[in-house]
Each structure stands twice: as structure tokens, then as C-alpha cells.
C-alpha positions in Angstrom: -0.1 0.4 -0.3 1.8 3.6 -0.9 1.7 6.0 1.7 1.7 9.6 1.2 1.0 12.7 2.9 -0.7 15.7 1.0 0.3 19.3 2.5 -2.5 21.5 1.6 -4.9 18.7 1.3 -7.7 20.8 2.7 -7.8 23.2 -0.6 -8.9 22.7 -4.1 -6.4 21.1 -5.5 -5.2 18.9 -1.9 -8.7 17.5 -1.6 -9.7 15.9 -5.0 -5.9 14.5 -4.8 -6.7 12.6 -1.3 -10.0 11.3 -2.9 -8.6 10.0 -6.2 -5.4 8.7 -4.2 -7.7 6.9 -1.4 -10.0 5.4 -4.4 -6.3 4.0 -5.9 -5.5 2.3 -3.0 -3.2 4.8 -1.1 -2.6 5.8 2.6 -2.8 9.4 2.8 -2.4 11.7 6.0 -3.4 15.3 5.7 -2.0 17.5 8.4 -4.0 20.4 9.7 -2.8 24.0 8.6 -0.4 25.2 11.0 0.0 21.2 12.5 4.0 20.7 11.9 4.1 17.5 14.3 4.1 15.6 11.1 7.9 16.2 10.3 8.8 13.8 13.0 7.3 11.4 11.0 7.7 9.3 7.9 6.1 11.0 5.2 5.6 8.5 1.7 5.3 10.9 -1.5 5.1 14.3 0.1 2.5 16.2 -2.6 3.3 20.2 -1.8 0.1 21.8 -2.8 0.2 24.8 -0.1 -0.2 27.8 -1.9 -1.4 31.5 -2.5 -3.3 32.9 -5.6 -5.7 35.4 -5.7 -4.8 37.6 -2.8 -0.8 37.2 -3.3 0.1 41.1 -4.1 -1.8 41.8 -0.6 0.1 39.1 1.2 3.8 39.0 0.1 5.1 37.5 3.4 2.4 35.2 3.7 2.7 34.0 -0.1 6.5 33.6 0.5 6.4 31.2 3.7 3.3 29.2 2.0 5.8 28.8 -1.5 9.0 28.8 0.2 9.0 29.0 4.2 7.5 25.4 5.0 8.6 24.0 1.5 12.1 24.7 3.4 11.5 23.0 6.6 10.0 20.1 5.2 13.0 19.8 2.4 15.8 19.9 5.9 13.9 18.2 8.3 11.4 15.5 7.1 11.8 12.0 5.8 10.2 11.2 2.4 10.6 9.0 -0.6 9.8 11.6 -3.1 8.1 15.0 -3.2 6.4 16.5 -6.0 6.0 20.4 -5.5 3.1 22.7 -7.5 4.0 25.6 -9.1 2.1 27.1 -11.7 2.7 27.9 -15.6 2.1 31.9 -14.0 5.9 32.1 -14.1 6.1 32.2 -18.0 4.6 35.1 -18.0 6.9 37.1 -20.3 8.8 34.4 -21.1 9.9 33.6 -24.5 7.6 30.5 -24.8 6.5 27.9 -22.1 8.9 24.9 -22.7 10.4 23.8 -19.4 13.4 24.5 -19.9 12.9 28.2 -20.9 14.6 30.7 -19.1 12.3 32.8 -17.2 11.8 36.5 -16.8 10.8 38.4 -13.4 10.9 42.4 -11.9 11.6 42.2 -8.4 9.8 45.2 -7.8 6.4 44.4 -9.7 4.1 43.5 -7.1 2.6 40.6 -9.8 5.8 39.1 -9.8 6.0 38.1 -5.7 3.8 34.7 -7.2 6.2 33.6 -9.4 9.6 34.7 -7.9 8.5 32.6 -4.4 7.4 30.2 -7.1 10.3 29.6 -9.0 11.9 29.9 -5.3 10.2 27.3 -4.1 11.1 25.1 -7.3 14.9 25.9 -7.1 14.9 25.2 -3.9 13.4 21.6 -4.0 15.3 21.2 -7.2 18.8 22.1 -5.9 18.1 20.3 -2.2 19.6 17.1 -2.8 16.1 15.4 -2.2 14.3 13.7 -4.9 11.8 15.9 -6.2 9.6 16.6 -9.3 8.1 20.3 -9.9 4.7 20.4 -11.5 3.7 23.2 -13.1 0.0 23.7 -13.4 -2.3 25.8 -15.8 -5.9 26.9 -14.8 -7.6 24.2 -13.4 -11.6 23.5 -14.0 -13.8 20.7 -12.8 -14.5 18.3 -9.6 -17.2 19.5 -6.7 -17.8 23.3 -6.5 -14.7 24.0 -8.6 -11.9 26.1 -7.9 -13.2 29.4 -5.8 -10.5 31.3 -6.8 -10.7 31.1 -10.5 -12.2 32.9 -13.7 -14.2 30.6 -14.8 -16.3 29.6 -11.2 -16.4 33.5 -10.4 -18.1 33.6 -13.8 -20.0 30.6 -12.8 -21.0 32.1 -9.2 -22.3 35.1 -10.7 -24.2 33.3 -13.0 -26.5 31.6 -10.6 -27.2 34.9 -9.1 -28.6 36.2 -12.7 -26.1 38.3 -14.2 -22.4 38.1 -15.4 -20.5 40.7 -16.4 -17.4 40.0 -18.3 -14.3 42.9 -17.8 -12.3 41.6 -19.9 -12.0 40.6 -23.7 -13.9 38.1 -25.0 -10.9 37.0 -27.3 -8.9 36.8 -24.2 -7.5 33.1 -24.1 -6.1 30.5 -22.4 -4.6 27.1 -21.0 -7.2 25.2 -19.0 -6.9 21.5 -17.7 -9.4 19.5 -15.8 -9.0 18.9 -12.0 -9.6 14.6 -12.7 -6.1 14.9 -15.3 -4.2 16.7 -12.5 -5.0 14.1 -9.8 -4.1 11.1 -12.0 -0.6 13.3 -13.2 0.0 13.7 -10.3 -0.2 10.1 -9.4 2.0 9.2 -11.9 4.8 11.4 -11.6 5.0 10.4 -8.0 5.5 7.1 -8.9 8.5 8.3 -11.2 9.2 10.2 -13.7 12.3 11.0 -16.1 11.8 14.8 -16.1 12.3 17.1 -13.1 9.6 19.7 -14.5 6.3 19.2 -16.2 3.3 21.5 -17.4 0.6 20.0 -16.6 -1.6 21.9 -18.8 -4.5 20.7 -21.8 -2.6 22.5 -24.7 -5.8 24.0 -25.9 -6.7 27.2 -25.1 -10.1 28.1 -24.6 -11.6 31.8 -24.6 -13.6 34.5 -22.5 -16.1 34.2 -25.0 -16.6 30.2 -24.9 -17.0 29.8 -21.1 -19.2 32.6 -21.1 -21.5 31.0 -24.0 -21.7 27.8 -22.0 -22.5 29.0 -18.7 -25.6 31.0 -20.1 -26.4 28.2 -22.1 -26.4 26.3 -18.7 -27.9 28.5 -16.2 -29.9 31.0 -18.6 -28.3 33.9 -17.0 -28.3 37.5 -18.6 -24.5 39.0 -19.5 -22.8 42.0 -20.3 -19.5 42.7 -21.7 -17.6 45.8 -20.4 -17.1 47.8 -23.1 -13.4 48.2 -24.4 -12.6 45.9 -21.8 -9.0 44.8 -21.3 -7.5 42.2 -23.9 -4.8 39.7 -22.0 -2.4 37.6 -24.1 -1.3 34.3 -23.3 1.2 31.9 -24.6 -0.2 28.3 -25.6 1.2 25.7 -22.8 3.9 22.9 -24.4 2.8 19.8 -23.3 5.0 17.7 -25.8 7.0 16.4 -22.3 4.3 15.2 -20.6 1.9 13.9 -24.1 5.0 12.0 -25.1 6.3 10.5 -21.6 2.8 9.4 -20.0 0.8 9.8 -23.6 -1.4 12.3 -21.5 -4.8 12.8 -23.6 -6.5 16.0 -21.7 -10.1 15.7 -21.1 -12.1 19.2 -22.9 -12.3 21.3 -20.4 -15.8 23.3 -21.4 -16.9 20.0 -20.1 -16.2 20.6 -16.4 -19.0 23.5 -16.1 -21.1 19.9 -15.4 -19.4 19.5 -12.0 -18.9 23.4 -11.3 -21.6 24.1 -8.8 -20.8 26.7 -6.3 -21.4 25.6 -2.4 -24.8 27.7 -2.1 -26.4 25.1 -5.0 -25.1 21.6 -4.0 
């Protein structure tokens, strides 16, 4: 029986990962937030799902603690077989391309880059610690019970259930999305063995805001409005050749994730 410890197991990704691994016969330990007594035990495989997303600009100290500080203590003190560090494809913003080995660009004085810098520091610390670690850079994750409460798609869906959606960005803005079921399945496979040390977890398919809005309107019958001259944001397609070639990864259609993304008040 495979043993693991899921740090951040109460969060969106961690919760779904635990459900998946239990169904696969794993034994999962999910420490409570703030309780670090687990560092004294045998952790098996560690999935590091700890992180801040939406409020990182106003909580820089907490962001660095989540992405680096706790990780440093785990790497220094804990007994584990392998650690999988969950990072983000957000690190590719301003990069020349989205290949896993691409040199990345950051501006320390830019508050938007505190997330990128802290995630990259976490990646670097894990990969250079001398411990068995692998990095998973996740794109925008959708699907699952209640969905990701901090995501763009979930926020649209939540507004739709209240009767009206106001889209404040260009409908042709497009991003890569990946289904939560694909994420947890890939995390298990990477944890069991991998040829590389960094992987993009993405579908390789961009979906526009207009496509999400159309699906949500069809599903809920809500009214909608697009703010005039809404800003357009350009995001590069995410390279998925590495995860596809090694694990024969075939992503689910992310637009179909709406069927499970019911806001908590509707469940």
C-alpha cells in the first residue's frame, strides 16, 4: 500500500488529490494547517499543494511562507521518499516560450511578480536540495465538486447562478485550462516515477472567455454583459509535449467541466 502526505490537502487541488489517491488504494495523511508535528514521522510521498493565489499581492509575506518557507522546513527536516512540488504556468508570463527548460523573466519591483518569484524559489529549492523532488507547473484548473473558488471560470459561474454575469475582460482573451481529474491522475503518475524533473500540467488547448461565457449562459440561462473596451490579455499556449510523450497524456475537454462546477450554495 502506497503512503503519502498531502500538504495543503484541505484546498481545492489537495482535496481532489486525496479523494483520487484513496480510491486508488493509497494511505493519505493530511496535516491540519499550522500543525507541523508530521515532520517527525515517515511521510512517504509528499505532495506539496500549499499555496496562495488570488490575494498574493496584498499578502507577500504569507505568499513566500506558503511557497518557500514551509517547503524549506520539509526539505531540511522531514523523512520522505519523493516530493512533488505544485507550481504554476504563471511563471511563463513575459517568457519567450513555455518550454519547461525556458529561461524565465521576472521584475522584483513588480508586485505581480511576487507570485512568480516565490514559486520559482520553491522550484529551485526543491530541485537543488539534494532530495528526490519533481515540479508540476499547473495551468488553470477547472472541474470537480464546487470548482476552484478562486478561478476566473468559477467566478463567472457563481455570478451566473445569481442571475447576471458581467465580463470585464475581452471575450477573445484565451488561456490554457486543465481538468482537475487530469491533474490528480498526472500527479499520481509523476509521483510513481518520472524521467524529467519539471513538467507542464496543461491541456495545450486555449479556451476563450467568450467560449466559457457561452457555455455558462446555455447552462444557467443567466443574463450577461461585456464591459465596453474591456482589456485584452495575451497568454502563450502551454507546451505539453513532455507530459504527452512520457505519459501518453490525452487531456479531457475542459469546457465539459461545467457540469461538475456547482457553487457550494447550490450543492
